[in-house]
C-alpha positions in Angstrom: -20.2 -8.8 8.1 -20.6 -5.5 6.2 -19.1 -2.7 4.3 -17.9 0.8 4.9 -18.9 4.1 3.3 -17.4 7.5 3.8 -19.4 10.5 2.4 -17.4 13.8 2.2 -15.5 12.9 5.4 -13.4 15.8 6.7 -10.8 16.1 9.6 -9.5 19.4 10.9 -7.2 20.2 13.9 -8.1 23.7 14.5 -7.7 25.7 11.4 -5.6 23.0 9.7 -7.5 20.5 7.5 -5.6 17.2 7.2 -8.4 15.1 5.5 -10.2 16.7 2.6 -13.8 15.5 1.6 -13.1 11.8 1.3 -15.7 9.8 -0.8 -15.1 6.0 -0.5 -17.1 2.8 -0.6 -15.6 -0.4 0.8 -17.7 -3.4 0.0 -18.8 -6.4 2.3 -15.9 -8.6 2.6 -13.4 -6.6 0.8 -9.7 -6.3 1.9 -9.0 -2.5 1.3 -5.5 -1.0 1.9 -4.8 2.6 2.4 -1.4 3.5 1.1 0.7 6.4 0.7 3.8 8.3 2.1 4.3 9.3 5.8 1.9 12.1 6.6 -0.6 11.5 3.9 -3.5 11.0 6.5 -3.9 7.1 6.1 -3.8 6.4 9.9 -6.0 9.4 10.5 -8.5 8.2 8.1 -8.5 4.7 9.8 -8.8 6.3 13.2 -11.9 8.2 12.0 -13.4 5.1 10.9 -12.6 3.5 14.3 -14.0 6.4 16.2 -10.7 7.4 17.8 -10.6 10.5 15.8 -13.7 12.9 15.7 -14.9 13.4 12.1 -15.0 17.2 11.6 -17.4 17.0 8.6 -19.2 14.4 6.4 -20.4 10.9 7.4 -19.2 7.3 8.0 -21.5 4.5 7.7 -20.8 0.9 8.6 -23.3 -1.1 6.9 -26.7 0.7 7.2 -25.7 2.5 10.4 -24.4 6.0 10.5 -21.7 5.5 13.0 -20.1 9.2 12.6 -21.0 10.1 16.2 -20.8 6.8 17.9 -18.3 5.8 20.4 -15.8 3.3 19.3 -17.2 0.4 21.2 -20.6 1.0 19.4 -19.1 0.8 16.0 -18.6 -2.9 15.6 -15.0 -2.6 14.7 -11.7 -4.2 16.0 -8.3 -2.5 15.6 -4.9 -4.1 15.5 -2.3 -1.5 16.1 1.4 -1.2 15.3 2.3 -2.1 18.8 1.0 -5.3 20.2 -0.3 -3.8 23.6 -0.5 -7.2 25.3 -0.9 -7.4 29.0 2.6 -8.8 30.1 1.2 -10.7 33.2 -1.4 -12.6 31.3 -1.1 -15.8 29.2 -2.0 -15.7 25.6 -5.4 -17.4 26.4 -6.1 -14.6 29.0 -5.0 -11.7 26.6 -7.3 -13.0 23.8 -10.2 -13.4 26.1 -9.8 -10.3 28.4 -12.2 -7.9 26.5 -15.1 -10.5 26.4 -14.5 -11.1 30.1 -14.6 -7.4 30.9 -17.8 -7.2 29.1 -19.3 -10.1 31.1 -19.5 -12.9 28.6 -20.0 -16.4 30.0 -16.7 -18.4 30.6 -18.0 -21.2 28.1 -18.4 -18.7 25.4 -15.0 -17.0 26.0 -13.3 -20.4 25.9 -15.1 -21.3 22.6 -14.1 -18.2 20.9 -10.6 -18.1 22.0 -10.3 -21.7 20.8 -11.5 -20.8 17.3 -9.3 -17.9 17.0 -6.3 -19.9 18.1 -7.0 -22.5 15.7 -7.2 -20.1 12.9 -4.0 -18.4 13.9 -2.3 -21.7 14.8 -1.6 -20.6 18.5 -2.7 -23.7 20.2 0.9 -24.6 21.5 1.2 -21.1 23.0 -2.1 -20.5 24.9 -0.4 -20.8 28.2 2.7 -18.7 27.5 3.1 -15.2 28.4 4.2 -12.5 25.9 7.7 -12.3 27.0 8.0 -15.9 25.9 6.8 -15.2 22.3 8.5 -14.0 19.2 7.4 -10.6 17.4 5.3 -12.5 14.9 3.5 -14.7 17.6 2.7 -11.4 19.6 1.1 -9.9 16.6 -1.0 -13.1 15.8 -2.2 -12.9 19.6 -3.1 -9.1 19.0 -5.0 -10.3 15.8 -6.7 -13.1 17.9 -8.0 -10.7 20.5 -9.7 -8.7 17.5 -11.1 -12.0 16.2 -12.6 -13.1 19.4 -14.8 -10.0 19.5 -16.5 -10.9 16.3 -16.4 -7.4 14.8 -18.2 -6.3 11.5 -14.8 -4.8 10.4 -11.3 -5.5 11.0 -8.8 -2.4 11.1 -5.1 -2.9 10.9 -2.8 0.3 11.5 0.7 -0.7 10.0 0.7 -4.1 12.0 3.9 -5.4 10.4 6.1 -2.2 11.0 7.9 -3.6 14.1 8.8 -7.1 12.5 11.9 -8.1 10.6 11.9 -8.8 6.8 11.3 -12.5 7.2 8.5 -12.2 9.5 6.8 -9.3 7.6 6.6 -11.9 4.8 5.2 -14.7 7.0 2.7 -12.3 8.5 1.4 -11.1 5.3 0.7 -14.6 4.3 -1.0 -15.1 7.7 -3.2 -12.1 7.3 -4.1 -13.1 3.7 -5.2 -16.5 4.9 -7.1 -15.0 7.8 -9.0 -12.9 5.4 -9.7 -15.8 3.2 -11.2 -17.9 5.9 -13.2 -15.6 7.9 -14.3 -13.4 4.9 -14.6 -10.3 7.0 -14.2 -6.6 5.9 -10.7 -5.5 6.4 -9.0 -2.1 6.2 -5.3 -2.0 6.3 -3.0 0.9 6.5 0.7 0.7 5.3 3.4 2.8 3.7 4.8 -0.4 2.2 3.3 -0.7 -1.3 4.6 -4.4 -1.6 2.2 -5.0 1.2 -0.5 -3.2 -0.5 0.0 -5.1 -3.8 0.0 -8.4 -2.3 -2.8 -8.1 0.2 -5.4 -5.9 -1.1 -8.5 -6.4 -3.2 -8.7 -2.6 -3.4 -6.0 -0.1 -2.8 -6.7 3.8 -1.8 -3.7 5.9 -2.7 -3.6 8.9 -0.5 -1.5 12.1 -0.8 -1.8 15.1 1.5 -5.3 14.0 2.8 -6.8 13.4 -0.6 -7.5 10.3 -2.6 -5.3 10.1 -5.8 -6.8 6.9 -7.2 -8.9 3.8 -6.0 -8.6 0.5 -7.8 -7.4 -3.2 -7.7 -3.6 -3.5 -7.4 -3.0 -4.6 -11.1 -5.4 -1.7 -12.2 -3.2 0.9 -10.5 0.0 -0.7 -11.8 -1.1 -0.9 -15.3 -3.5 2.1 -15.5 -2.3 5.0 -13.1 -4.2 8.2 -13.3 -1.3 10.4 -12.6 2.5 10.5 -12.1 2.4 10.2 -8.3 0.4 6.9 -8.5 2.5 5.6 -11.3 5.8 6.3 -9.2 4.3 5.0 -5.9 2.8 1.7 -7.1 5.5 -0.6 -8.4 8.9 -1.8 -7.0 11.3 -0.5 -8.1 9.5 2.6 -9.0 8.6 3.8 -12.5 11.4 5.7 -14.3 10.3 9.3 -15.4 12.2 10.8 -18.2 11.9 14.5 -19.3 10.5 14.8 -22.9 9.6 17.5 -25.4 6.6 17.3 -27.7 7.8 17.6 -31.3 6.0 17.7 -34.8 3.6 14.9 -35.7 2.5 14.0 -32.3 5.9 12.6 -31.2 8.0 13.1 -28.1 11.6 13.5 -28.0 13.5 12.3 -25.0 16.9 13.9 -24.3 18.1 11.2 -21.8 17.9 8.6 -24.6 19.9 10.6 -27.2 16.7 12.6 -28.4 14.9 9.5 -29.3 11.5 10.2 -30.7 8.4 8.0 -29.8 4.8 8.6 -30.8 2.7 10.0 -28.0 -1.1 9.8 -27.3 -3.7 11.9 -29.0 -4.0 14.1 -26.0 -0.4 15.5 -26.2 -0.2 19.2 -25.6 1.1 21.6 -28.1 4.4 21.2 -29.8 7.3 22.4 -27.6 5.5 21.6 -24.4 7.3 19.5 -21.8 5.9 16.0 -20.7 7.2 13.1 -18.6 7.7 9.7 -20.2 7.3 6.9 -17.6 9.0 3.6 -18.1 8.9 0.6 -15.8 12.4 -0.9 -15.1 11.5 -4.2 -16.6 10.5 -2.6 -19.8 14.0 -1.2 -20.6 17.0 -3.2 -21.9 20.6 -2.2 -21.5 22.6 -2.2 -24.8 26.2 -2.5 -24.2 28.8 0.0 -25.9 25.8 1.6 -27.7 25.3 5.0 -26.0 26.7 7.6 -23.6 24.6 6.5 -20.4 27.0 5.5 -17.5 26.1 2.3 -15.6 26.7 3.5 -12.0 25.8 0.7 -9.8 24.4 -2.8 -10.1 22.6 -4.6 -7.5 22.5 -8.5 -7.7 19.6 -10.1 -6.0 19.8 -13.7 -7.3 17.5 -14.2 -10.2 17.1 -10.5 -10.8 19.5 -7.6 -11.0 19.0 -3.9 -10.9 21.2 -1.5 -12.9 21.3 2.3 -11.9 22.1 4.4 -14.8 23.1 7.9 -15.2 22.5 9.6 -18.6 24.2 13.0 -19.4 21.0 14.8 -18.6 21.4 14.0 -15.0 18.2 11.9 -14.5 18.3 8.5 -12.8 17.3 5.4 -14.5 16.8 1.9 -13.0 16.6 -1.2 -15.2 15.6 -4.8 -14.3 17.5 -7.4 -15.9 17.7 -11.3 -15.6 20.7 -13.3 -16.3 24.3 -12.3 -17.0 24.8 -8.7 -18.0 27.3 -7.8 -20.8 28.2 -4.6 -19.2 30.1 -3.6 -16.2 29.8 -0.8 -13.7 31.5 2.2 -15.1 30.8 1.4 -18.7 28.8 3.5 -21.0 25.7 1.9 -22.5 22.5 2.5 -24.5 18.9 1.7 -23.6 16.1 0.3 -25.7 12.2 -0.1 -25.2 9.1 -1.0 -26.7 7.2 2.3 -27.1 4.0 0.4 -26.4 5.1 0.2 -22.7 5.7 4.1 -22.4 3.1 6.1 -20.4 3.0 9.9 -20.7 2.3 12.5 -18.0 1.7 16.3 -18.3 4.8 18.1 -16.9 2.6 20.8 -15.2 -0.5 18.8 -13.8 1.4 15.5 -13.7 -1.9 13.9 -14.9 -1.8 10.9 -17.3 -1.9 11.8 -21.0 -4.0 8.9 -22.6 
């Protein structure tokens, strides 16, 4: 197996540039997830690595080879798409071995590779079935098996779980994580679902408008985001952002919380400047009958609840709580938190203030 390196990679469609000078290194055997909102360029970047989209400028290396101008078949990659793209008239065994058969591989070799992929993906009981007799999750496993039998250097996944229901998505996440652990291949995975990114990745690449916002491990991005976009995108529910004003003595006043003042970092801008204060839902506590913030809606999810609050300033605040709440919908409440959990962002640049 081998890694992938992108150097100043650019993609243009005519005069429109959609991928902007991407520099990225994915290590051998790493599970790397491209994540970001719709239209951020994550699937385009994956297709550039696969060779399905021409790279307008820059270079792409797979291992020691410069594959920028190579055809997809010469790059040593296998791609699993959002749609299963199985041949309906073929059995599972025939679908998985079709690519090798078309390339003239011996029958014994094809049978051995299909058997190994079937063992890994627990498809032995389905080898003689046709796709119409399979569930969505089983079909996706067959599509993954078809990639495995090719023995690629790099696996590419383009939102492979998008067509599955919620329960199957969880099951398939576990299957893909187990697959990576067993075969140890380099895998690049595209998703708009940050929960998938957090649970699967060794490395997450957060993209916005064709540019990399930040690269790091899931917990590094969660605990130490570089900017407001990453802080809001990584984590579910997303981080709360409350408007604040820098006051004397390096403090920040938060109008939504009754002008509560907390100490900011040394990099705060000048007194009177606007900043955002970021607080994750689990770091806030509801104080019943202690303020003027209205508890609008409560979501009960069993062991955890989410309170949606509306302060007089009009911002929206989400609070995660466990156990029984002493406040009811429609009540006014206060909020408390440990200032050590607060993050600060410049209101103009949206960069983190540390």
